[in-house]
N, C-alpha and C positions, 0 to 999 in steps of 0.2 A: 504494500500500500504506500503510495507516494503522497506525502503531506506538503510537498514543496509548492509554494505559490508560483504562478507564472510571473514573468518579468513585468507585465502590465499590472498585475495585482500588487506586486511589491512596490511599484511606482505609485499606485493609488494609495496604498497603505502609508508610504512615506509622505506623500503630499498631504494626506489627511492629518497626520501627526504634526507636520510643520504648520499647517493652518491652525490647528487647535492650540499649539504652543504660542503662536503669534497673536491669536485673537482672544483666546480664553484666559486673559491675564488674571493673576491671583487676586488683585485688588478689585477687578470687575466681578469675578466670581463671588467674592465675599459680599460686594455691594448688592448684586442681584439676588443672592440668597437672603440677605437681611431684609431687603425691600420688596422681595417677590416681584421683581421686574426683569426686563430684558431689553437689550438694544437690538431692534430689528434690522439695523444696518448690517449687523454681523451675519444674520440669516441671508440677506440679499447678496452679500459678498460670497457667501458659501454657494449660493445659486449660480452666481457668475462663474465660479470655478468648477461647477459641475458636481458638487457634493450632495445635492438634494435631488431625489428621484432618479438615481443612477439606473434603476431597474426599469424605468419607463422607456418604451420603445423610441428609437431615434426619430421615427416619423412624427412623434408628438413632442419632439425636442429633448427627450431624455438621452441617457448614455447608452441605452440598449444593452446594458450589462446584466449580469446575473445577480442573484441575491447574496452571493458570496462577497461581491465587491461592496454591496451596501453594508454588509456585516463588518467588513474590514474597516470601513469608514466609521461606523458606529463604535466599534471597539476603541479605535484611536481617540475619538472624541470623548468618550466616557473615561478613558484613562487619564485625560487631562482635567476635565470637569463634567460631572454628570448633568448638572442643571442646564448649563449653557449648551452642552452637547445635545441634550434632549430637545431643547428649544429649536435647534437647527434641524436635527435629523427627522423629527416628527412633523415638520411643516408639511410634508406630503402624506401624512398618515390618513389612510382611507383610499389612497390612489391604487393600492394593491387590489382592492375589491373591483375597481373600475378596470384595471389591467386584466383581471380574470374574467369578469362577467359583464362589463360595460358594453354598450352598443358603440359602433363606430362614431356615431354622432356625439355621444357622451364623451368619448375619449378625445375627439377633436376639440371639444368645447372646454373640458375641465382639466385635462392633463397639461397642455403647454404652459398655462399661467403658473403652474406650480414650479416648474423647472426654471422659468424665467424670473422668478422672484416677484411675481405680480399677485399671487394669491397663496393663502395658507388654507389647508384643508383639515377636516376633522372627521371622526366616525363615532356616532352616538349610539351606544349599545346598552350599557349598564343603566339600571333604574334604581330608585331608592329601595325598592323591595325585590329587585331581580338582578343579582350579581352573577354568581356562578351558574345559577339556574336561568339561563338566557331565555328558555322557552316560557318563563313566567313573565316576560315583558308585556306590559299592557298599553304602552303608547300605541294608539290606534291610527290606522289610515283607512278611511271609508271612501268608496268610489262615489263621485257625484258628477255624472255625465263624463266629460273628458278631463276631469281633475280628480285628485285625491286630497281629502281633507284630513289633516293630521292633528291629533290632540294627545297631550301627555307630557311627561317630563323625563329627563335623563340626568344621571349623576356621574360625577368624576370624568367629565368629558375633556380630553386633551384638545387644546386650542379653542375651547368653547367660546371665548369672548373675542378672539381675533380671527377665526376662520371666516373665509368668504363663502364657503359652502361645505356641507358635510353629508356623509351617508348616514341615514337614520333607519334603525331597525324597528319595524312597526308590525303590529298585529293586524293582519288583513282578513283572516278567516278564523275567528275565535271558536267556531263550532266544528271545525274539521276534526274527525276522529283521531287523526294522527297529529299529536302536538308538535311534531317536527315539520309540519306543513301548514302552520298557521301564520307564519311571519314572512315579511318581504322587506327589501331595502329600497329606500328612495333618496334621491339627491335633494337636499333642501338648501337653497340659497339663504344666507342668514339675514338678508335685507328684506325678506318677505314679511308681510304683515302678520303679526301674531307670534313671531319668534322672539324669544328673550333669553339672554344669557347673563348669569351672575357669577363673577369670579369667586373661587373658593380660596379663602385665606387661611393661613396657619397650617399648611401642610408640613409634615415631618421633614420631607426632603424634596429634591428637584424643584425648588421654589422658583427658579428662573423660567420654568416651563408653565405656560398658562393651563389652568384646570378650572372647569366651571360646571355649574348646574344649569341646564338649559330646559326651556319649556316651550311647548307648542300649543297655541290657542287658535284653533280653526285655521291653521296654516295650510294654504292651498298650493299644490304643485301640479303641473301638467302631467298627464299620463306618461309622457315621454321621459319623466324623471324616475320611473321604475328601473331599478338596477337588476339585471338578470331576470329570472323567471318568477312570476307571481307564485307565492307560496313556498318558494325554495330558499327563503332567507336564512333559515337555520343551516342548510347545507352550504350555502355561500359563506356564511359566517365561519363555519368550521374550516373551510378551505383558506379563508382569510387568516384565521388564527394560526394555521399551520405554517404560514409565511411570516406573520408578524412575531410569532414566538421565537423565530430564529434571530430576529433583531434583538429581542430581550436577552437571549443568550450572549450575544456580542456585548450588550450593555454590561451584563454581569461580569464577564471576563475583563472588560475594560476597567471596571471599578475595583475588581480584585487586584489587577495590576497596580492601580493607584494606591491601594492599601498597602501592598507589598513594598512599593517604592517609598512611601512615607515612613513605614516602619523601619525599613532598612537604613534610610538616611538618619532617622532619629537615633537608633541604637548605636550607630557608628560614631555619632557626635556626642551623645549624652554619656556622662561618666558617673559611676557609683563605686564606692569603696576604692577609689583611685584608679579604676580601669574602665574602658568603654563598656557599655552594656552589651555590645556585640561579642564580647569575650566570654559571656556566660552561655554555657551549653544549652540551658533551658530555652533561652531566646533564639539561639541558633536553630534549635529543633522547630520552633514556631515558624521561623523564616523558611526552613526547608519544607515544612508541611504546606505553608501558603503557596510556595512556588510550585510544588507538586500538584496540589489541588487545582490551581489555576491552569496549569498545562493540561491536566486531564479534562477539565471543563472545556477548554478550547478545542482539544482533539475531538471531543464528543459533539460539539456544535458544528465543527468543520465537517464531520461525517454527515450530520443531519442536513446541512445546507448543500453539501455536494450531492446528496441523494435528490434533493429538491431541484437543484439546477439541472440535473441530468434526467429528470422525468421519472424518478424512482422514489418519490416522497414516501417516507415511512412515518406514520403518525406516532408510533410508539417511540421511535428514536428521537423525534422532535420533542416529545413530552419528556423523555429521559434527560435530554440536553437542557431543557428549560428548567426543570426543578433542580437538577444537580448544579447547574451553573449558578442558579439563584442561591442555593444553599452555600456554595463556595464563596460567593460575594459577601453574604452576611457574615460568614465565619471569618473571612479574611479581614473584613472591616472591624469586627469585634476584637480580633487579635491585635490588629494595628493600634486600635485605641488603647487596649490594655497595656501594650508596650510603651505607650506614651505616658502612662500613669496619669497623674493629675493634670498634666498639660493637655492631654487628649480631651479633657472635659471643658476646655476653654474655647470660646468662639474664635480666638485669634489663630488657632491651629487648624489646618485644613483637614486633619484626620477626623475631627468631629463632624464635619460636613460629609465626608465619605461615609462615616458610620450611619448618618441619617439618610443619605441618598440611597444606600445599598438596599434597604429593606423593600423598596418598591418592586424590585425584580422578582420577589417571591409572591407578589400579589397580582399585578396587572397582567392582562392577556392570559389569565388562567392561574389560579392560585397553585401553590405546590401540591396541595391536597388533590386538586382536580387533575394535575399532571400525573401524579402517582396512580390515580384511579384509571386514567387512560392506559398507562403502561400495564397495570395489572389485568385490565379487561382484555387487552391485546394478547397477553400471555395465556390467560385462562380461557379465552374465547367465550366470554359471557357478555 
C-alpha cells in the first residue's frame, strides 16, 4: 500500500500550510476567539488562491480535484488555527450535496459564486429536538402550486447569519410508511421573506466560525429549488455525511498536530527541578503516544478518502476514521494542556484554545456514538 502523496498534492499541502501561517496570525486568532468574529477578507483571499471548493468541478470554477486535496487543505488549516481554518474551509459547506445531486441549472447558479468568493453557503439539518435522529426533523415544506412553503427552525447551523443560500432538510411526506422517505432538500436563499437567523454566542470553541439558529416562517421557494429527488432527502443526507465526515477527520488530525506541537515546544523550554520537562520519561511517553495516535488517525482517514475518491466508498471505514480521529484530537488536546500545567488554563496560551476547539470533532457531522453504531451494524449486518 502506497501512502505517498502525488507531487501536486504535496504542493497543495505546502501552499495551504504557508497560507495558514501567513494569514492565521496568533494575535488575530486570539482576537477572533475572544470576540466571536472573523475577517472575511481572509476567506476571499483563500478563494482567490483556490483553497475553497477544490472538489467543485472546473466547469463551475472549482479545482476539479478530489476530496483528498480538500482534506489536505483542511488539515493544514486546522493545524495552525481551528477557528479561522473552519471559517474559511466551511464557506462552501453544502456544495457537496449540490455536486452529488444538484441539477445542472442549480450547479451553474450556486457553485461558481462560492469559489469566486462572492457567496458563502450553509446546510441546515439539525433541529432543537432532532440531532442524531435526523428522521425526526419536523421543519416542513408543503407544495403550493409551483412553490414550496417552508416552516420550522434549525439549530447549530454553520454560516447561518452570513450564508447567501443554504440547503434545508425538510419534511415533505410526514405520512409515508417509511420514515426514511419523508424528507427532501431545498435550496433557500437567505434574503427570502420569512427567513431569520440569530447568531449563537458563547460556544466552547471554533468561535471565529459563524453558528446560528435559523427559522423559516412561510418561506416560499420555487419548485426548481428541490435538490435531488423528492422524498430521498435522508439518502442524500447520508451520502453527504459520508463526504463531509472525511473533512472532520482532517480537522481532527490537524488539531492533534497543533496539540503535539504546542506540547513539544513547551516541555522543551519549561524547566522543573533544574532540567527541561522534556527530560522526564513520563512526558516523553505522552509525546510518543500523541505522535503515534495522530499518525494512525491520519492513515485511517487517508484510507477512507482514497476509497471515496476512487469510487469505493466504505461507510464503515469512514465512520471508523471519524470517531477515532475525533477521539485522538480530544486526547491529544487534553494531554497538551496537562503538560502545560497551570499555564494551559490561561487565555494567553494557545493550548487552551486547542483544548476547547478539539471537542467539536466528536460531535458534529455525527457524534462518536453514532459512528460506532454505524461500524458495529456494518460488522454485525443488522
